[in-house]
C-alpha positions as CSV (number, residue, x, y, z in Angstrom):
1,X,-26.2,38.6,69.6
2,X,-24.1,40.2,66.9
3,X,-22.7,42.7,69.4
4,X,-21.5,39.9,71.6
5,X,-19.7,38.3,68.7
6,X,-18.1,41.5,67.8
7,X,-16.9,42.1,71.3
8,X,-15.5,38.6,71.5
9,X,-13.8,39.0,68.2
10,X,-12.2,42.3,69.3
11,X,-11.1,40.8,72.6
12,X,-9.7,37.8,70.8
13,X,-7.8,40.1,68.4
14,X,-6.4,42.2,71.2
15,X,-5.2,39.0,73.1
16,X,-3.7,37.5,69.9
17,X,-1.9,40.8,69.2
18,X,-0.6,40.9,72.8
19,X,0.7,37.3,72.5
20,X,2.4,38.1,69.2
21,X,4.0,41.2,70.6
22,X,5.2,39.4,73.7
23,X,6.7,36.6,71.7
24,X,8.5,39.0,69.5
25,X,9.9,40.9,72.5
26,X,11.1,37.7,74.0
27,X,12.8,36.7,70.8
28,X,14.5,40.1,70.5
29,X,15.6,39.8,74.2
30,X,17.1,36.4,73.5
31,X,19.0,37.8,70.4
32,X,20.5,40.4,72.7
33,X,21.5,37.8,75.2
34,X,23.1,35.7,72.4
35,X,24.9,38.8,71.1
36,X,26.2,39.6,74.5
37,X,27.4,36.0,74.9
38,X,29.4,36.4,71.7
39,X,31.1,39.5,73.0
40,X,31.7,37.9,76.3
41,X,33.4,34.9,74.6
42,X,35.7,37.1,72.6
43,X,36.6,39.3,75.6
44,X,37.5,36.1,77.5
45,X,39.6,34.8,74.6
46,X,41.4,38.1,74.4
47,X,41.9,38.2,78.2
48,X,43.2,34.6,78.1
49,X,45.8,35.5,75.5
50,X,47.1,38.4,77.7
51,X,49.2,36.2,80.1
52,X,51.0,34.6,77.2
53,X,51.8,38.0,75.7
54,X,53.0,39.3,79.1
55,X,55.1,36.2,79.6
56,X,56.7,36.6,76.1
57,X,57.5,40.3,76.7
58,X,58.6,39.7,80.3
59,X,61.6,37.6,79.2
60,X,62.9,40.4,76.9
61,X,61.8,43.5,78.8
62,X,62.0,42.8,82.5
63,X,62.5,46.5,83.4
64,X,59.1,47.4,81.8
65,X,57.2,46.1,84.9
66,X,54.7,49.0,85.0
67,X,53.4,48.2,81.6
68,X,53.1,44.5,82.3
69,X,51.3,45.2,85.6
70,X,48.9,47.5,83.8
71,X,48.1,44.9,81.2
72,X,47.5,42.3,83.9
73,X,45.2,44.7,85.9
74,X,43.2,45.6,82.8
75,X,42.8,41.9,81.9
76,X,41.3,41.4,85.4
77,X,38.8,44.2,84.8
78,X,37.7,42.7,81.5
79,X,37.1,39.3,83.2
80,X,35.2,40.9,86.0
81,X,32.8,42.9,83.7
82,X,29.2,41.7,83.9
83,X,27.4,44.0,81.4
84,X,28.0,45.9,78.2
85,X,28.8,49.2,79.8
86,X,31.5,48.0,82.2
87,X,32.8,45.6,79.6
88,X,33.2,48.4,77.1
89,X,35.1,50.5,79.6
90,X,37.3,47.6,80.6
91,X,37.9,46.7,77.0
92,X,39.0,50.2,76.3
93,X,41.5,50.0,79.2
94,X,42.9,46.7,78.0
95,X,43.2,48.0,74.4
96,X,45.3,51.0,75.7
97,X,47.4,48.7,77.8
98,X,48.0,46.3,74.9
99,X,49.0,49.3,72.8
100,X,51.7,50.2,75.4
101,X,52.8,46.5,75.5
102,X,53.3,46.4,71.8
103,X,55.1,49.8,71.9
104,X,57.5,48.1,74.4
105,X,57.9,45.1,72.1
106,X,58.9,47.5,69.2
107,X,62.0,48.4,71.2
108,X,63.2,44.7,71.3
109,X,64.0,43.4,67.8
110,X,64.7,39.9,69.2
111,X,61.1,39.8,70.6
112,X,59.5,41.0,67.4
113,X,61.4,38.2,65.6
114,X,60.3,35.5,68.2
115,X,58.0,33.0,66.5
116,X,55.9,32.6,69.6
117,X,55.4,36.3,70.0
118,X,54.4,36.7,66.4
119,X,51.9,33.8,66.7
120,X,50.4,35.5,69.8
121,X,50.1,38.8,67.8
122,X,48.3,36.9,65.0
123,X,45.9,35.4,67.5
124,X,45.2,38.8,69.0
125,X,44.5,40.3,65.6
126,X,42.0,37.5,64.8
127,X,40.3,37.9,68.2
128,X,40.1,41.7,67.6
129,X,38.3,41.1,64.3
130,X,36.0,38.6,65.9
131,X,35.3,41.0,68.8
132,X,34.4,43.8,66.4
133,X,32.0,41.5,64.5
134,X,30.4,40.3,67.8
135,X,30.0,43.9,68.9
136,X,28.3,44.9,65.7
137,X,25.9,41.9,66.1
138,X,25.1,42.7,69.7
139,X,24.6,46.4,69.0
140,X,22.2,45.5,66.1
141,X,20.1,43.2,68.3
142,X,20.1,45.8,71.1
143,X,19.0,48.5,68.7
144,X,16.1,46.2,67.5
145,X,15.0,45.4,71.0
146,X,15.2,49.0,72.1
147,X,13.2,50.2,69.1
148,X,10.5,47.6,69.8
149,X,10.3,48.5,73.5
150,X,9.9,52.2,72.6
151,X,7.3,52.0,69.9
152,X,3.6,51.7,69.9
153,X,1.9,49.2,70.5
154,X,4.9,47.2,71.9
155,X,5.5,49.8,74.6
156,X,2.1,48.9,76.1
157,X,3.2,45.3,76.6
158,X,7.0,45.8,77.3
159,X,6.7,48.2,80.2
160,X,4.2,46.2,82.3
161,X,6.0,42.9,81.6
162,X,9.4,44.2,82.6
163,X,11.3,44.4,79.3
164,X,14.2,46.7,79.7
165,X,16.4,48.5,77.1
166,X,19.7,46.8,76.4
167,X,22.8,49.0,76.7
168,X,24.9,49.4,73.6
169,X,28.5,48.1,73.7
170,X,30.0,51.6,73.0
171,X,33.5,52.8,73.3
172,X,34.0,55.7,75.7
173,X,36.5,57.4,73.5
174,X,36.6,57.1,69.7
175,X,40.4,56.8,69.9
176,X,39.8,53.5,71.8
177,X,38.1,52.1,68.7
178,X,41.5,51.5,67.1
179,X,42.8,48.0,67.3
180,X,46.1,47.7,69.1
181,X,49.0,48.0,66.7
182,X,50.1,44.5,65.7
183,X,53.3,44.5,63.7
184,X,54.6,41.4,61.9
185,X,58.0,43.0,61.3
186,X,59.0,45.6,58.8
187,X,57.8,49.2,58.8
188,X,55.1,50.3,61.2
189,X,52.3,52.1,59.5
């Protein structure tokens, strides 16, 4: 009789532990999804700002068509990205293209003095800061989920129930980590 109760207690403890582990993995997966949503929102805000920047520059620098086309193409790539890996690559491309766009803008003092263009630059700087914060949050939640999936005893539950590692939102090239140069007039650092 005591053996039966011990077996029942052990089985109940194992089932309870499995339920707790499963619920924790689901919670971590939802944090990752929430983190990705934050990145996605910031990338879309940034991409939505691009047409305004291109239009502002276009009026002053009509002969810089190649740069404007590149920025537009990179914007499309960001909007089409569906996961962290492709979004990071597309983001790096857009960052480079925006850097070129602002380099063109430096050659046009009237454009740099334009209030609309300065406001767009300020918006971009704010979005870049928000994107960096969203990326840190997402990567932290991805790290937590990945650690849980790879450690014992969670690995016993995660694999059979289909939990997958979350990719990090990593930049391909460390040079891409730089925020595009945004100048508000005066000397460029």
